[in-house]
C-alpha positions in Angstrom: 174.5 51.4 70.9 175.3 52.0 74.5 174.3 55.1 76.4 178.1 56.0 76.8 178.3 56.4 73.0 175.2 58.5 72.6 175.4 62.0 71.0 173.0 65.0 71.2 170.0 64.2 69.0 170.3 60.4 69.2 167.4 58.5 70.7 168.5 56.8 73.9 166.9 53.7 75.1 165.6 54.0 78.7 168.2 52.9 81.3 166.9 50.3 83.6 169.0 49.5 86.6 169.5 45.8 87.2 170.5 46.2 90.8 167.9 45.4 93.5 169.3 48.1 95.7 169.0 51.1 93.3 165.6 52.4 92.1 164.7 52.2 88.5 165.8 55.3 86.6 164.5 56.5 83.2 166.4 58.9 80.9 164.4 60.8 78.3 165.6 61.2 74.7 167.9 64.1 73.8 166.6 66.1 70.8 168.7 68.9 69.2 166.7 72.2 68.8 167.2 73.6 65.3 169.1 76.9 65.4 166.5 78.7 63.4 164.0 78.2 66.2 166.2 79.8 68.8 166.8 82.7 66.5 163.1 83.2 65.9 162.4 83.1 69.7 165.1 85.7 70.5 163.8 88.0 67.7 160.3 87.7 69.0 161.4 88.5 72.5 163.3 91.5 71.3 160.4 92.8 69.4 158.0 92.2 72.3 160.4 94.0 74.6 160.7 97.1 72.4 156.8 97.3 71.9 156.3 96.8 75.6 158.8 99.5 76.6 157.0 102.0 74.2 153.6 101.1 75.7 154.7 101.1 79.4 157.1 104.0 79.2 156.1 106.3 76.3 158.0 109.4 77.7 161.3 107.7 78.3 161.3 105.8 75.0 160.2 109.0 73.2 163.1 111.0 74.6 165.6 108.2 73.7 164.2 108.0 70.2 164.6 111.8 69.7 168.3 111.6 70.9 169.0 108.7 68.5 167.3 110.5 65.6 169.3 113.7 66.3 172.5 111.7 66.5 171.8 110.2 63.0 170.7 113.4 61.4 173.0 115.9 63.0 176.7 116.2 61.9 179.0 116.1 63.7 177.8 113.4 66.0 178.9 115.0 69.1 176.2 117.7 68.8 173.7 115.0 69.6 175.5 114.3 72.9 175.3 117.9 73.7 171.6 117.8 73.0 171.1 114.8 75.1 172.8 116.7 78.0 170.3 119.5 77.6 167.4 117.1 78.3 167.9 117.1 82.1 168.2 120.8 82.1 165.0 121.2 80.1 163.2 118.9 82.5 164.5 120.8 85.6 163.4 124.1 84.1 160.0 122.7 83.3 159.6 121.3 86.8 160.6 124.7 88.3 158.4 126.8 86.2 155.2 124.6 85.5 155.4 121.9 88.2 151.7 120.8 87.9 152.0 120.1 84.2 155.4 118.5 84.6 154.2 116.0 87.2 151.1 115.2 85.2 152.9 114.7 81.9 156.3 113.5 82.8 157.2 113.5 86.5 155.1 110.6 87.7 155.9 108.6 84.6 159.6 109.1 85.1 159.3 108.1 88.9 157.2 105.0 87.9 159.9 104.0 85.4 162.7 104.3 88.0 160.7 102.6 90.7 159.7 99.7 88.5 163.3 99.0 87.7 165.0 99.9 91.0 162.4 98.8 93.6 160.1 96.1 91.9 162.0 94.5 89.1 165.2 94.3 91.0 163.6 92.5 94.0 160.8 90.7 92.2 162.2 87.2 92.1 163.4 86.9 95.7 160.2 88.5 97.1 157.9 86.2 95.1 159.9 83.2 96.0 160.2 83.9 99.8 156.6 85.0 99.9 155.5 81.8 98.5 153.9 83.3 95.2 156.3 81.6 92.8 155.6 78.1 91.6 158.0 75.2 90.5 157.0 72.6 87.9 159.2 70.0 86.3 162.3 71.8 87.6 161.4 75.1 86.3 160.5 78.2 88.2 157.5 80.3 87.3 156.9 83.9 88.5 154.0 86.2 88.4 154.4 88.7 85.7 155.3 92.3 86.7 153.3 94.8 84.7 153.0 98.5 84.6 153.8 100.7 87.6 151.8 103.9 88.0 152.7 106.4 90.6 150.6 109.1 92.4 151.8 111.6 95.0 151.6 109.0 97.6 151.1 105.4 96.2 152.6 103.1 93.7 150.1 100.9 91.9 151.7 97.9 90.5 150.0 95.8 87.9 150.5 92.0 88.2 149.4 89.0 86.1 149.0 86.0 88.3 150.1 82.5 87.4 147.6 80.2 86.1 146.0 78.2 88.9 146.6 80.8 91.6 143.9 83.0 93.2 143.8 86.5 94.5 143.3 85.0 98.1 146.9 83.8 97.9 148.1 87.4 97.5 145.7 88.8 100.1 147.1 86.4 102.7 150.7 87.7 102.0 150.1 91.5 102.1 152.4 91.9 105.1 155.2 89.9 103.4 154.8 91.9 100.2 154.9 95.2 102.1 158.0 94.3 104.0 159.6 92.8 100.9 159.3 96.1 98.9 159.9 98.4 101.9 156.4 99.8 102.0 154.4 100.7 105.2 151.5 98.7 104.0 150.1 96.8 101.0 146.6 96.4 99.5 145.6 94.0 96.8 142.7 94.8 94.3 141.3 92.4 91.7 141.4 94.1 88.2 140.1 91.3 86.2 140.8 87.6 85.3 144.4 86.8 86.5 145.0 90.6 86.8 145.8 92.4 90.1 146.7 95.9 91.1 148.9 95.9 94.2 149.1 99.2 96.0 152.2 100.2 97.9 152.2 103.6 99.7 155.6 105.3 99.6 155.1 106.8 103.1 152.5 107.3 105.7 150.3 110.2 104.5 148.1 109.8 107.5 150.7 110.2 110.2 149.7 113.7 111.1 146.5 115.1 112.6 144.3 116.5 109.9 142.5 119.9 111.1 138.8 120.4 110.7 138.0 120.8 106.9 136.3 123.9 105.7 132.5 123.9 105.6 131.5 123.2 101.9 129.3 125.7 100.1 127.2 123.0 98.5 126.4 119.8 100.3 126.5 116.4 98.6 125.0 113.9 101.0 126.5 111.1 99.0 130.1 112.5 99.2 130.6 114.2 102.5 134.2 115.5 103.0 135.6 113.6 106.0 139.4 113.7 105.8 142.2 112.0 103.9 142.6 108.6 102.3 145.9 106.7 102.3 146.5 107.5 98.6 146.5 111.2 99.4 143.0 111.9 98.0 140.2 113.4 100.0 138.0 110.9 101.8 134.4 111.5 101.1 131.7 109.4 102.9 128.2 108.6 101.7 125.5 109.0 104.3 122.3 109.4 102.3 121.1 106.1 101.2 123.1 104.0 103.7 123.8 103.2 107.3 127.2 103.4 108.9 128.6 101.6 111.9 131.8 102.9 113.5 133.7 100.7 116.0 136.8 101.6 118.0 138.2 101.6 121.5 138.2 104.5 123.7 140.3 107.3 122.2 140.3 105.8 118.7 138.6 108.7 117.2 134.8 107.9 116.9 134.0 111.6 117.8 136.1 112.7 114.8 134.1 110.6 112.4 130.7 111.9 113.8 131.6 115.5 114.0 133.3 115.6 110.5 130.1 114.2 109.1 128.0 116.8 111.0 130.3 119.6 110.0 130.1 118.6 106.2 126.2 118.8 106.5 126.0 122.3 108.1 124.7 124.2 105.0 122.1 121.5 104.5 121.0 121.7 108.1 120.8 125.5 107.8 118.7 125.3 104.7 116.3 122.8 106.4 116.9 119.9 103.9 118.8 117.8 106.4 118.3 117.1 110.2 120.5 115.4 112.8 118.8 113.5 115.6 121.4 112.9 118.2 121.5 110.3 121.0 124.3 111.0 123.5 124.2 108.6 126.5 127.6 109.9 127.8 126.3 113.4 127.6 129.9 114.5 126.7 130.4 113.8 123.0 127.5 115.6 121.4 126.1 118.0 124.0 128.4 120.7 123.1 126.7 121.2 119.8 123.1 120.4 120.7 121.7 123.5 119.1 122.7 121.9 115.7 120.3 119.0 116.3 116.6 118.9 115.5 116.2 116.3 118.3 118.6 115.5 121.2 118.4 112.7 123.9 120.8 112.0 126.7 118.9 109.5 128.9 117.8 105.9 128.1 114.1 106.7 128.0 114.4 109.8 125.9 116.8 108.1 123.6 114.4 105.1 123.0 111.5 107.7 122.5 113.7 109.5 119.9 114.4 106.3 118.0 110.7 105.2 118.1 109.7 108.6 116.9 112.1 108.3 114.0 110.4 105.0 113.2 106.9 106.5 113.2 108.1 109.4 110.8 109.9 106.9 108.5 106.9 104.7 108.2 104.6 107.7 107.6 106.9 108.9 104.9 107.1 105.4 103.3 103.2 105.3 103.3 103.1 108.6 101.3 105.9 107.4 98.9 104.4 104.0 98.2 103.6 103.6 94.6 104.8 107.1 93.7 108.5 107.6 94.6 111.3 105.0 94.8 114.1 107.4 95.7 114.1 110.1 98.3 115.2 113.6 97.4 115.9 115.9 100.4 113.4 118.8 100.6 112.3 121.1 103.4 109.1 119.2 103.6 110.9 115.8 103.7 114.4 116.4 105.0 117.1 113.9 105.1 117.3 112.7 108.7 120.6 111.3 110.1 120.1 109.6 113.4 123.4 109.7 115.2 123.8 107.3 118.1 126.9 107.5 120.2 127.8 104.5 122.4 124.9 102.5 120.9 125.8 99.5 123.1 124.5 101.4 126.1 121.0 101.0 124.7 121.3 97.5 123.1 123.3 95.7 125.7 124.5 97.5 128.9 121.3 99.2 130.1 119.8 97.2 133.2 116.2 97.6 132.0 115.4 94.8 129.6 112.4 96.5 128.1 114.6 99.5 127.2 117.0 97.3 125.5 114.3 95.4 123.6 112.6 98.7 122.4 115.9 100.3 121.4 117.0 97.2 119.4 113.6 96.9 117.6 113.7 100.6 116.7 117.2 100.4 115.4 116.4 97.2 113.5 113.5 98.9 111.8 115.4 102.1 110.9 118.4 100.2 109.5 116.3 97.7 107.5 113.8 100.2 106.0 115.0 103.7 106.5 117.5 104.4 103.8 115.1 104.3 100.8 113.0 107.1 102.4 115.8 109.3 103.6 116.5 108.0 107.1 120.0 106.9 107.9 121.7 105.7 111.2 125.3 106.6 112.1 126.1 104.5 115.2 129.3 104.2 117.2 130.4 101.6 119.7 133.4 100.2 121.3 132.8 96.4 121.4 131.6 94.9 118.2 130.8 91.4 119.5 127.4 89.9 118.5 126.1 89.8 122.2 126.8 93.6 122.3 125.5 94.5 118.9 123.7 91.9 117.0 122.5 94.3 114.4 125.9 95.0 112.8 125.0 93.2 109.6 122.1 95.7 108.9 124.8 98.5 108.4 126.0 98.4 104.8 129.0 100.5 105.4 131.4 100.0 108.3 134.4 101.9 109.7 137.0 100.1 111.9 139.1 102.5 114.0 141.8 101.1 116.5 140.6 97.8 117.9 141.9 95.5 120.7 141.8 92.1 119.0 142.5 90.8 115.5 139.2 88.8 115.6 137.2 92.2 116.1 138.5 93.4 112.7 136.7 90.6 110.9 133.6 91.2 113.1 133.3 94.8 111.7 134.9 94.6 108.2 134.0 91.1 107.3 135.8 87.9 107.0 139.2 88.1 105.3 139.5 91.8 106.0 142.9 91.5 107.6 144.2 89.4 104.7 143.1 92.3 102.4 145.2 94.8 104.5 142.5 96.1 107.0 144.7 95.6 110.1 142.8 97.9 112.5 144.2 96.1 115.5 147.7 97.4 114.5 146.8 101.2 114.5 149.0 103.2 116.8 147.6 104.0 120.3 149.4 107.3 120.2 146.6 109.9 119.6 148.9 112.0 117.4 149.5 109.1 115.2 146.4 106.9 115.4 143.3 108.9 116.5 140.8 109.0 113.6 142.8 106.5 111.6 140.7 103.6 110.5 139.6 101.3 107.7 136.5 101.8 105.6 134.6 98.9 104.0 131.8 99.9 101.7 128.8 97.9 100.7 130.1 98.0 97.1 133.6 96.7 97.7 135.2 94.0 99.9 138.5 95.9 100.1 139.1 98.1 103.1 140.4 101.6 102.5 142.7 103.2 105.1 141.6 106.8 105.9 141.9 109.5 108.7 139.1 111.7 109.8 139.7 115.3 110.5 140.0 116.5 114.1 137.1 118.8 115.0 138.1 120.7 118.2 135.7 121.9 120.9 136.3 125.5 119.6 135.4 124.4 116.1 132.2 122.9 117.4 131.3 126.1 119.4 131.7 128.1 116.3 129.7 125.6 114.3 126.8 126.0 116.9 127.2 129.8 117.0 127.1 130.1 113.1 124.8 127.3 112.2 122.7 126.5 115.3 119.1 127.2 115.7 118.3 130.9 116.1 121.9 132.0 114.9 122.8 134.2 112.1 124.9 132.7 109.5 128.6 133.7 109.3 131.2 132.0 107.1 133.7 129.6 108.6 137.2 130.2 107.3 138.9 127.4 105.6 142.0 125.8 107.0 145.2 126.5 105.1 146.1 123.8 102.7 142.5 122.8 102.1 141.6 125.2 99.3 141.5 122.4 96.7 139.2 120.2 98.8 136.4 120.1 96.3 138.7 119.7 93.3 140.4 116.5 94.5 139.7 112.9 93.7 136.9 111.2 95.4 137.9 108.4 97.7 
């Protein structure tokens, strides 16, 4: 039988071209698929789709089920249409009278349903193909599977199941393409398990405005100091006890905002004597305004090195007392937590003309950062240039904050290799102080994923009042909270 006479379902012999010009071509056999198989596949897809809709969108499917049930039970049938028309009215009344419960139980779910369909499902295929995340095999196109969408007040969290054989790094390298593809200001990729990702898309820039100084907390948690806002709208809390923090940023990036926000959050502990701040201020401009808040203060190279060496001596003395007895430091008035704050640390480690001063400062900082956190000594250091020849101790700081930087390579110096692919584009932060001062990316010891945050802006008048109310020899008076910050200690930890 020739290939011209073949019918669907017949086995066709491979075609071999006898021409020396044309390449050899092979044609596979044509096999007819039984209709029962096609029906089973379509029924299975229908059942899976219904179950998936119930699991992913319980509120919407529940409302639809109620409307259908009413239409079946109620007679005449048009009354069910009237009932369906009342559903939006009920939702609006619910939103108007009990907005918090509406958003928690229905509002964010309905928004997620809408955005999953209108924003993500509608553009999923073209964005995946153009971004290079789709694969083609044997003339078939394979796409990553779009999962559940969860909405918070500021961020969409999109669950994705990757294609087999792909890696999270492929997604991390395309965060800018994904952000622009779905009309988001930025994008962040987080691994949620084998082949599972959570891709975060902010719906707007929640950090575009200046954040005023936060209220002084009544109770201080040195492992969660309130510092400002995170990109997802939650409060940014920073751990200081049990770690060391390196802050890097160009002039005007907002390093002072980070330092003073941390000091402001510790004021009750400083007043109670369970925490101390030892300040090194080579510029004599950043920290001198609140020097009565500090247990030790140094503004020259010699006094600064002496302060650091004294901190090493006290740290080692405390470690000797703790050896074999205590493994974790608990702040007390006898053994307070000591935060060594060093502004412009590069002045001591690289820029000072005296080589002996540089050597002593570097040795003291290396000792503090390698041994201090277990016994209650932490270093909070700030600098402008993160290069190794300027600060070769940066790997001894477990937690790092990158504010606005000049060069893309500096981002990886602070936040680690691959930070830009994970969304930590600190070199793209706006130079406009109203837009970018205090904005940065935090990388914690426990996570490779940078988190975009903004520190609160503590003004000179705020610092003066802090010194008046909490400085040595002052009588305690309460600092009023800023408007809109009443829910600070009830928000989500960042």
